C-alpha positions as YAML, in Angstrom:
chain: A
units: angstrom
residues:
- id: 1
  name: UNK
  ca: [35.65, 12.56, 9.65]
- id: 2
  name: UNK
  ca: [34.03, 9.12, 10.03]
- id: 3
  name: UNK
  ca: [32.17, 10.32, 13.11]
- id: 4
  name: UNK
  ca: [30.71, 13.23, 11.12]
- id: 5
  name: UNK
  ca: [29.50, 10.93, 8.35]
- id: 6
  name: UNK
  ca: [27.75, 8.42, 10.58]
- id: 7
  name: UNK
  ca: [26.17, 11.13, 12.69]
- id: 8
  name: UNK
  ca: [23.74, 12.10, 9.95]
- id: 9
  name: UNK
  ca: [22.28, 8.60, 9.53]
- id: 10
  name: UNK
  ca: [18.88, 7.95, 11.15]
- id: 11
  name: UNK
  ca: [19.29, 7.20, 14.85]
- id: 12
  name: UNK
  ca: [17.17, 5.21, 17.24]
- id: 13
  name: UNK
  ca: [16.49, 8.46, 19.06]
- id: 14
  name: UNK
  ca: [14.75, 9.96, 16.04]
- id: 15
  name: UNK
  ca: [12.60, 6.86, 15.54]
- id: 16
  name: UNK
  ca: [11.72, 6.90, 19.23]
- id: 17
  name: UNK
  ca: [10.84, 10.57, 18.96]
- id: 18
  name: UNK
  ca: [8.62, 9.85, 15.96]
- id: 19
  name: UNK
  ca: [6.82, 7.11, 17.87]
- id: 20
  name: UNK
  ca: [6.25, 9.40, 20.84]
- id: 21
  name: UNK
  ca: [4.82, 12.07, 18.56]
- id: 22
  name: UNK
  ca: [2.59, 9.52, 16.84]
- id: 23
  name: UNK
  ca: [1.23, 8.35, 20.20]
- id: 24
  name: UNK
  ca: [0.17, 11.91, 21.00]
- id: 25
  name: UNK
  ca: [-2.02, 12.01, 17.88]
- id: 26
  name: UNK
  ca: [-5.35, 10.53, 18.98]
- id: 27
  name: UNK
  ca: [-6.75, 10.34, 15.45]
- id: 28
  name: UNK
  ca: [-3.61, 8.70, 14.14]
- id: 29
  name: UNK
  ca: [-3.61, 6.11, 16.92]
- id: 30
  name: UNK
  ca: [-7.27, 5.40, 16.26]
- id: 31
  name: UNK
  ca: [-6.35, 4.73, 12.64]
- id: 32
  name: UNK
  ca: [-3.47, 2.51, 13.74]
- id: 33
  name: UNK
  ca: [-5.82, 0.46, 15.93]
- id: 34
  name: UNK
  ca: [-8.15, -0.05, 12.96]
- id: 35
  name: UNK
  ca: [-5.28, -1.17, 10.73]
- id: 36
  name: UNK
  ca: [-3.94, -3.46, 13.47]
- id: 37
  name: UNK
  ca: [-7.39, -5.02, 13.88]
- id: 38
  name: UNK
  ca: [-7.64, -5.73, 10.16]
- id: 39
  name: UNK
  ca: [-4.14, -7.16, 10.20]
- id: 40
  name: UNK
  ca: [-5.09, -9.50, 13.06]
- id: 41
  name: UNK
  ca: [-8.10, -10.61, 11.02]
- id: 42
  name: UNK
  ca: [-5.77, -11.30, 8.10]
- id: 43
  name: UNK
  ca: [-3.36, -13.30, 10.26]
- id: 44
  name: UNK
  ca: [-6.29, -15.36, 11.56]
- id: 45
  name: UNK
  ca: [-7.30, -16.20, 7.99]
- id: 46
  name: UNK
  ca: [-3.70, -17.16, 7.17]
- id: 47
  name: UNK
  ca: [-3.73, -19.62, 10.07]
- id: 48
  name: UNK
  ca: [-7.23, -20.91, 9.22]
- id: 49
  name: UNK
  ca: [-8.73, -19.60, 12.45]
- id: 50
  name: UNK
  ca: [-11.74, -17.99, 10.73]
- id: 51
  name: UNK
  ca: [-13.14, -17.32, 7.29]
- id: 52
  name: UNK
  ca: [-12.31, -20.83, 6.11]
- id: 53
  name: UNK
  ca: [-15.91, -21.68, 5.22]
- id: 54
  name: UNK
  ca: [-16.38, -18.71, 2.88]
- id: 55
  name: UNK
  ca: [-17.05, -20.92, -0.17]
- id: 56
  name: UNK
  ca: [-19.42, -23.40, 1.50]
- id: 57
  name: UNK
  ca: [-22.97, -23.32, 0.16]
- id: 58
  name: UNK
  ca: [-26.19, -24.23, 1.98]
- id: 59
  name: UNK
  ca: [-29.95, -24.24, 1.51]
- id: 60
  name: UNK
  ca: [-30.25, -21.02, 3.53]
- id: 61
  name: UNK
  ca: [-30.61, -18.59, 0.66]
- id: 62
  name: UNK
  ca: [-30.53, -14.82, 1.28]
- id: 63
  name: UNK
  ca: [-30.96, -15.17, 5.03]
- id: 64
  name: UNK
  ca: [-31.04, -12.18, 7.37]
- id: 65
  name: UNK
  ca: [-28.30, -11.74, 10.00]
- id: 66
  name: UNK
  ca: [-28.44, -14.29, 12.82]
- id: 67
  name: UNK
  ca: [-26.28, -15.85, 15.52]
- id: 68
  name: UNK
  ca: [-24.97, -18.46, 13.06]
- id: 69
  name: UNK
  ca: [-24.59, -16.03, 10.15]
- id: 70
  name: UNK
  ca: [-23.65, -12.58, 11.49]
- id: 71
  name: UNK
  ca: [-24.31, -10.78, 8.21]
- id: 72
  name: UNK
  ca: [-26.71, -13.28, 6.70]
- id: 73
  name: UNK
  ca: [-26.16, -15.37, 3.58]
- id: 74
  name: UNK
  ca: [-26.08, -14.69, -0.14]
- id: 75
  name: UNK
  ca: [-28.16, -16.09, -3.00]
- id: 76
  name: UNK
  ca: [-26.50, -19.52, -2.86]
- id: 77
  name: UNK
  ca: [-26.38, -19.81, 0.92]
- id: 78
  name: UNK
  ca: [-22.79, -18.72, 1.51]
- id: 79
  name: UNK
  ca: [-21.96, -16.94, 4.75]
- id: 80
  name: UNK
  ca: [-21.45, -13.26, 3.95]
- id: 81
  name: UNK
  ca: [-19.39, -12.59, 7.09]
- id: 82
  name: UNK
  ca: [-16.94, -15.39, 6.25]
- id: 83
  name: UNK
  ca: [-16.60, -14.04, 2.71]
- id: 84
  name: UNK
  ca: [-15.91, -10.52, 3.95]
- id: 85
  name: UNK
  ca: [-13.35, -11.79, 6.47]
- id: 86
  name: UNK
  ca: [-11.55, -13.94, 3.89]
- id: 87
  name: UNK
  ca: [-11.52, -11.00, 1.46]
- id: 88
  name: UNK
  ca: [-9.58, -9.02, 4.08]
- id: 89
  name: UNK
  ca: [-6.68, -11.42, 3.60]
- id: 90
  name: UNK
  ca: [-6.85, -10.96, -0.16]
- id: 91
  name: UNK
  ca: [-6.83, -7.17, 0.24]
- id: 92
  name: UNK
  ca: [-3.80, -7.19, 2.55]
- id: 93
  name: UNK
  ca: [-1.86, -9.55, 0.31]
- id: 94
  name: UNK
  ca: [-2.45, -7.29, -2.69]
- id: 95
  name: UNK
  ca: [-1.59, -4.17, -0.69]
- id: 96
  name: UNK
  ca: [1.62, -5.61, 0.79]
- id: 97
  name: UNK
  ca: [2.94, -7.00, -2.51]
- id: 98
  name: UNK
  ca: [2.19, -3.90, -4.57]
- id: 99
  name: UNK
  ca: [3.46, -1.48, -1.91]
- id: 100
  name: UNK
  ca: [6.68, -3.46, -1.36]
- id: 101
  name: UNK
  ca: [7.54, -3.86, -5.04]
- id: 102
  name: UNK
  ca: [6.59, -0.28, -5.89]
- id: 103
  name: UNK
  ca: [8.73, 1.03, -3.02]
- id: 104
  name: UNK
  ca: [11.76, -1.02, -4.12]
- id: 105
  name: UNK
  ca: [11.50, -0.07, -7.79]
- id: 106
  name: UNK
  ca: [10.61, 3.54, -7.07]
- id: 107
  name: UNK
  ca: [13.36, 4.07, -4.51]
- id: 108
  name: UNK
  ca: [16.08, 2.56, -6.72]
- id: 109
  name: UNK
  ca: [14.94, 4.42, -9.85]
- id: 110
  name: UNK
  ca: [14.55, 7.70, -7.98]
- id: 111
  name: UNK
  ca: [17.88, 7.32, -6.20]
- id: 112
  name: UNK
  ca: [19.76, 6.59, -9.43]
- id: 113
  name: UNK
  ca: [18.06, 9.51, -11.18]
- id: 114
  name: UNK
  ca: [18.92, 11.86, -8.31]
- id: 115
  name: UNK
  ca: [22.48, 10.60, -8.01]
- id: 116
  name: UNK
  ca: [23.04, 10.96, -11.77]
- id: 117
  name: UNK
  ca: [21.18, 14.24, -12.07]
- id: 118
  name: UNK
  ca: [21.13, 15.72, -15.61]
- id: 119
  name: UNK
  ca: [22.71, 12.57, -17.06]
- id: 120
  name: UNK
  ca: [21.19, 10.39, -19.79]
- id: 121
  name: UNK
  ca: [19.99, 7.97, -17.09]
- id: 122
  name: UNK
  ca: [18.19, 10.75, -15.22]
- id: 123
  name: UNK
  ca: [16.58, 12.00, -18.44]
- id: 124
  name: UNK
  ca: [15.47, 8.49, -19.39]
- id: 125
  name: UNK
  ca: [13.89, 7.79, -15.99]
- id: 126
  name: UNK
  ca: [12.12, 11.15, -16.02]
- id: 127
  name: UNK
  ca: [10.89, 10.51, -19.56]
- id: 128
  name: UNK
  ca: [9.61, 7.04, -18.60]
- id: 129
  name: UNK
  ca: [7.79, 8.41, -15.56]
- id: 130
  name: UNK
  ca: [6.29, 11.18, -17.66]
- id: 131
  name: UNK
  ca: [4.99, 8.71, -20.22]
- id: 132
  name: UNK
  ca: [3.42, 6.46, -17.57]
- id: 133
  name: UNK
  ca: [1.90, 9.39, -15.68]
- id: 134
  name: UNK
  ca: [0.41, 10.90, -18.84]
- id: 135
  name: UNK
  ca: [-1.89, 7.90, -19.38]
- id: 136
  name: UNK
  ca: [-5.22, 7.95, -17.47]
- id: 137
  name: UNK
  ca: [-4.64, 5.90, -14.33]
- id: 138
  name: UNK
  ca: [-7.53, 3.44, -14.22]
- id: 139
  name: UNK
  ca: [-7.61, 3.05, -17.99]
- id: 140
  name: UNK
  ca: [-3.91, 2.17, -18.05]
- id: 141
  name: UNK
  ca: [-4.16, -0.28, -15.13]
- id: 142
  name: UNK
  ca: [-7.24, -1.94, -16.62]
- id: 143
  name: UNK
  ca: [-5.55, -2.23, -20.03]
- id: 144
  name: UNK
  ca: [-2.45, -3.90, -18.57]
- id: 145
  name: UNK
  ca: [-4.54, -6.22, -16.39]
- id: 146
  name: UNK
  ca: [-6.63, -7.21, -19.42]
- id: 147
  name: UNK
  ca: [-3.56, -7.78, -21.61]
- id: 148
  name: UNK
  ca: [-2.05, -10.05, -18.93]
- id: 149
  name: UNK
  ca: [-5.33, -11.63, -17.85]
- id: 150
  name: UNK
  ca: [-3.99, -15.16, -18.32]
- id: 151
  name: UNK
  ca: [-1.35, -14.57, -15.63]
- id: 152
  name: UNK
  ca: [-2.15, -15.01, -11.92]
- id: 153
  name: UNK
  ca: [-0.40, -11.75, -10.97]
- id: 154
  name: UNK
  ca: [-1.60, -9.62, -13.89]
- id: 155
  name: UNK
  ca: [-3.41, -7.19, -11.59]
- id: 156
  name: UNK
  ca: [-0.39, -6.85, -9.31]
- id: 157
  name: UNK
  ca: [1.96, -6.20, -12.23]
- id: 158
  name: UNK
  ca: [-0.40, -3.57, -13.63]
- id: 159
  name: UNK
  ca: [-0.51, -1.65, -10.36]
- id: 160
  name: UNK
  ca: [3.26, -1.88, -9.74]
- id: 161
  name: UNK
  ca: [3.95, -0.46, -13.21]
- id: 162
  name: UNK
  ca: [1.79, 2.54, -12.35]
- id: 163
  name: UNK
  ca: [2.53, 3.12, -8.65]
- id: 164
  name: UNK
  ca: [6.34, 3.21, -8.63]
- id: 165
  name: UNK
  ca: [6.56, 6.56, -10.41]
- id: 166
  name: UNK
  ca: [5.31, 8.69, -7.52]
- id: 167
  name: UNK
  ca: [7.80, 7.07, -5.16]
- id: 168
  name: UNK
  ca: [10.60, 7.62, -7.67]
- id: 169
  name: UNK
  ca: [9.83, 11.34, -7.98]
- id: 170
  name: UNK
  ca: [9.81, 11.81, -4.22]
- id: 171
  name: UNK
  ca: [13.06, 9.89, -3.68]
- id: 172
  name: UNK
  ca: [14.78, 11.63, -6.61]
- id: 173
  name: UNK
  ca: [13.99, 15.04, -5.13]
- id: 174
  name: UNK
  ca: [15.23, 13.99, -1.69]
- id: 175
  name: UNK
  ca: [18.42, 12.41, -3.05]
- id: 176
  name: UNK
  ca: [19.27, 15.59, -4.96]
- id: 177
  name: UNK
  ca: [19.01, 17.56, -1.69]
- id: 178
  name: UNK
  ca: [21.02, 15.00, 0.28]
- id: 179
  name: UNK
  ca: [23.86, 14.82, -2.26]
- id: 180
  name: UNK
  ca: [24.48, 18.54, -1.74]
- id: 181
  name: UNK
  ca: [25.18, 18.09, 1.97]
- id: 182
  name: UNK
  ca: [28.72, 18.27, 3.34]
- id: 183
  name: UNK
  ca: [28.81, 14.75, 4.76]
- id: 184
  name: UNK
  ca: [28.14, 13.24, 1.32]
- id: 185
  name: UNK
  ca: [31.03, 15.20, -0.17]
- id: 186
  name: UNK
  ca: [33.17, 14.03, 2.74]
- id: 187
  name: UNK
  ca: [32.21, 10.41, 2.15]
- id: 188
  name: UNK
  ca: [33.18, 10.70, -1.50]
- id: 189
  name: UNK
  ca: [36.39, 12.52, -0.64]
- id: 190
  name: UNK
  ca: [37.70, 9.63, 1.47]
- id: 191
  name: UNK
  ca: [37.28, 7.24, -1.47]
- id: 192
  name: UNK
  ca: [33.81, 5.75, -1.12]
- id: 193
  name: UNK
  ca: [32.22, 4.77, -4.43]
- id: 194
  name: UNK
  ca: [28.93, 6.33, -5.50]
- id: 195
  name: UNK
  ca: [27.11, 3.03, -5.00]
- id: 196
  name: UNK
  ca: [28.46, 2.68, -1.46]
- id: 197
  name: UNK
  ca: [27.55, 6.27, -0.67]
- id: 198
  name: UNK
  ca: [24.09, 5.70, -2.11]
- id: 199
  name: UNK
  ca: [23.26, 2.61, -0.05]
- id: 200
  name: UNK
  ca: [25.13, 3.55, 3.13]
- id: 201
  name: UNK
  ca: [24.56, 7.28, 3.48]
- id: 202
  name: UNK
  ca: [21.79, 8.44, 1.12]
- id: 203
  name: UNK
  ca: [19.03, 5.83, 1.01]
- id: 204
  name: UNK
  ca: [18.95, 5.35, 4.82]
- id: 205
  name: UNK
  ca: [17.98, 9.03, 5.08]
- id: 206
  name: UNK
  ca: [14.96, 8.49, 2.82]
- id: 207
  name: UNK
  ca: [13.36, 5.74, 4.91]
- id: 208
  name: UNK
  ca: [10.82, 8.10, 6.46]
- id: 209
  name: UNK
  ca: [9.58, 9.08, 3.00]
- id: 210
  name: UNK
  ca: [9.43, 5.46, 1.84]
- id: 211
  name: UNK
  ca: [7.40, 4.40, 4.86]
- id: 212
  name: UNK
  ca: [4.80, 7.11, 4.36]
- id: 213
  name: UNK
  ca: [4.62, 6.55, 0.60]
- id: 214
  name: UNK
  ca: [4.27, 2.78, 1.10]
- id: 215
  name: UNK
  ca: [1.24, 3.28, 3.33]
- id: 216
  name: UNK
  ca: [-0.37, 5.45, 0.67]
- id: 217
  name: UNK
  ca: [0.37, 2.88, -2.04]
- id: 218
  name: UNK
  ca: [-0.93, 0.09, 0.19]
- id: 219
  name: UNK
  ca: [-4.40, 1.55, 0.51]
- id: 220
  name: UNK
  ca: [-4.43, 2.77, -3.10]
- id: 221
  name: UNK
  ca: [-3.65, -0.78, -4.26]
- id: 222
  name: UNK
  ca: [-6.54, -2.18, -2.22]
- id: 223
  name: UNK
  ca: [-8.98, 0.35, -3.67]
- id: 224
  name: UNK
  ca: [-7.72, -0.36, -7.19]
- id: 225
  name: UNK
  ca: [-8.06, -4.10, -6.64]
- id: 226
  name: UNK
  ca: [-11.69, -3.63, -5.63]
- id: 227
  name: UNK
  ca: [-12.38, -1.67, -8.81]
- id: 228
  name: UNK
  ca: [-10.56, -4.16, -11.06]
- id: 229
  name: UNK
  ca: [-12.26, -7.13, -9.41]
- id: 230
  name: UNK
  ca: [-15.61, -5.44, -9.83]
- id: 231
  name: UNK
  ca: [-14.83, -5.12, -13.55]
- id: 232
  name: UNK
  ca: [-13.69, -8.74, -13.76]
- id: 233
  name: UNK
  ca: [-9.99, -7.91, -14.20]
- id: 234
  name: UNK
  ca: [-8.81, -8.48, -10.64]
- id: 235
  name: UNK
  ca: [-9.00, -11.49, -8.35]
- id: 236
  name: UNK
  ca: [-9.86, -14.64, -10.27]
- id: 237
  name: UNK
  ca: [-9.56, -17.27, -7.53]
- id: 238
  name: UNK
  ca: [-10.98, -16.79, -4.06]
- id: 239
  name: UNK
  ca: [-13.13, -13.86, -3.07]
- id: 240
  name: UNK
  ca: [-12.52, -10.13, -2.68]
- id: 241
  name: UNK
  ca: [-14.58, -7.11, -1.71]
- id: 242
  name: UNK
  ca: [-14.70, -6.13, -5.39]
- id: 243
  name: UNK
  ca: [-16.19, -9.49, -6.38]
- id: 244
  name: UNK
  ca: [-18.69, -9.25, -3.53]
- id: 245
  name: UNK
  ca: [-19.81, -5.81, -4.74]
- id: 246
  name: UNK
  ca: [-20.06, -7.16, -8.29]
- id: 247
  name: UNK
  ca: [-22.29, -9.99, -7.06]
- id: 248
  name: UNK
  ca: [-24.36, -7.48, -5.12]
- id: 249
  name: UNK
  ca: [-25.47, -5.71, -8.30]
- id: 250
  name: UNK
  ca: [-28.03, -8.47, -8.87]
- id: 251
  name: UNK
  ca: [-28.83, -8.89, -5.18]
- id: 252
  name: UNK
  ca: [-29.73, -5.22, -4.73]
- id: 253
  name: UNK
  ca: [-32.30, -5.41, -7.49]
- id: 254
  name: UNK
  ca: [-33.94, -8.25, -5.58]
- id: 255
  name: UNK
  ca: [-33.83, -6.29, -2.31]
- id: 256
  name: UNK
  ca: [-30.84, -8.05, -0.67]
- id: 257
  name: UNK
  ca: [-28.07, -5.74, 0.52]
- id: 258
  name: UNK
  ca: [-25.90, -8.06, 2.65]
- id: 259
  name: UNK
  ca: [-23.05, -8.47, 0.16]
- id: 260
  name: UNK
  ca: [-22.89, -4.79, -0.69]
- id: 261
  name: UNK
  ca: [-23.05, -3.53, 2.90]
- id: 262
  name: UNK
  ca: [-20.38, -5.92, 4.18]
- id: 263
  name: UNK
  ca: [-17.92, -5.45, 1.32]
- id: 264
  name: UNK
  ca: [-18.26, -1.68, 1.08]
- id: 265
  name: UNK
  ca: [-18.34, -1.35, 4.89]
- id: 266
  name: UNK
  ca: [-15.15, -3.36, 5.38]
- id: 267
  name: UNK
  ca: [-13.43, -1.32, 2.66]
- id: 268
  name: UNK
  ca: [-14.69, 2.04, 3.97]
- id: 269
  name: UNK
  ca: [-13.51, 1.43, 7.55]
- id: 270
  name: UNK
  ca: [-10.07, 0.24, 6.42]
- id: 271
  name: UNK
  ca: [-9.60, 3.22, 4.08]
- id: 272
  name: UNK
  ca: [-10.63, 5.69, 6.79]
- id: 273
  name: UNK
  ca: [-8.32, 4.04, 9.31]
- id: 274
  name: UNK
  ca: [-5.38, 4.01, 6.93]
- id: 275
  name: UNK
  ca: [-5.93, 7.64, 5.97]
- id: 276
  name: UNK
  ca: [-5.91, 8.68, 9.63]
- id: 277
  name: UNK
  ca: [-2.79, 6.61, 10.27]
- id: 278
  name: UNK
  ca: [-0.96, 7.82, 7.15]
- id: 279
  name: UNK
  ca: [-1.57, 11.49, 7.95]
- id: 280
  name: UNK
  ca: [-0.33, 11.06, 11.50]
- id: 281
  name: UNK
  ca: [2.65, 9.00, 10.37]
- id: 282
  name: UNK
  ca: [3.65, 11.66, 7.87]
- id: 283
  name: UNK
  ca: [3.61, 14.31, 10.58]
- id: 284
  name: UNK
  ca: [5.50, 12.11, 13.03]
- id: 285
  name: UNK
  ca: [8.28, 11.23, 10.56]
- id: 286
  name: UNK
  ca: [8.66, 14.76, 9.20]
- id: 287
  name: UNK
  ca: [11.92, 16.18, 10.64]
- id: 288
  name: UNK
  ca: [10.48, 19.70, 10.42]
- id: 289
  name: UNK
  ca: [7.77, 18.86, 12.97]
- id: 290
  name: UNK
  ca: [10.00, 16.95, 15.40]
- id: 291
  name: UNK
  ca: [11.07, 18.62, 18.61]
- id: 292
  name: UNK
  ca: [14.53, 17.26, 19.31]
- id: 293
  name: UNK
  ca: [15.23, 19.54, 22.23]
...
């Protein structure tokens, strides 16, 4: 009986099969290389290898690209390339934190709702998700960020409150299907508590969904941060692509496009790369598309 229960849990063979399938997707691997490059840039900023001089000013105002300033300078002589590179770190930090917290909250809420299907807890979680989803997305996020504007993590909290609901719905649906399988009934029959069954036998079989959903939340959080920062409700210390685009509104009128091109270009390439990678990852982790023969 124990052998039957453990057999259903995700195996190294399935993960290896998913990786092999992902490697065969040229577009997906191209997206992965883009994401990996951006991550390396972020790590370099963390270790002060580059982008450290993003806030330094000089007398070289609105300079064109050169050997010393790859993307020129802005209106107060700051290096635009260094600002764009440093903003990559800010984007990844926001994406990681929001995706991680949203995945944890969403997976636990969805799992409890699915495990206690049709109970008061399930109805309450569904009602809460319905209320949050009924409010216009950007208006709700902006309102929360504005209400908590005195807190350093107001933007992060606002996005987490919004993003966990989609994850919860996906996990709830999957948990309901898993709880109807024979091996779950067998695990309960031999005396395992519902909590033990949940964490040992149910949630491990939802990892593929969580990984895919986390990648989607990651890039959605970065795009939302850019919009909030552009509106003055996002990053308050440091620099982000949203702040660079906000600064560019005055520069463009004067005929200087450096800030706008760099910030929007960095964001565009990362979003495209992540979309390619997420689509390929979803196909690779989908059991229906895996050839286990």
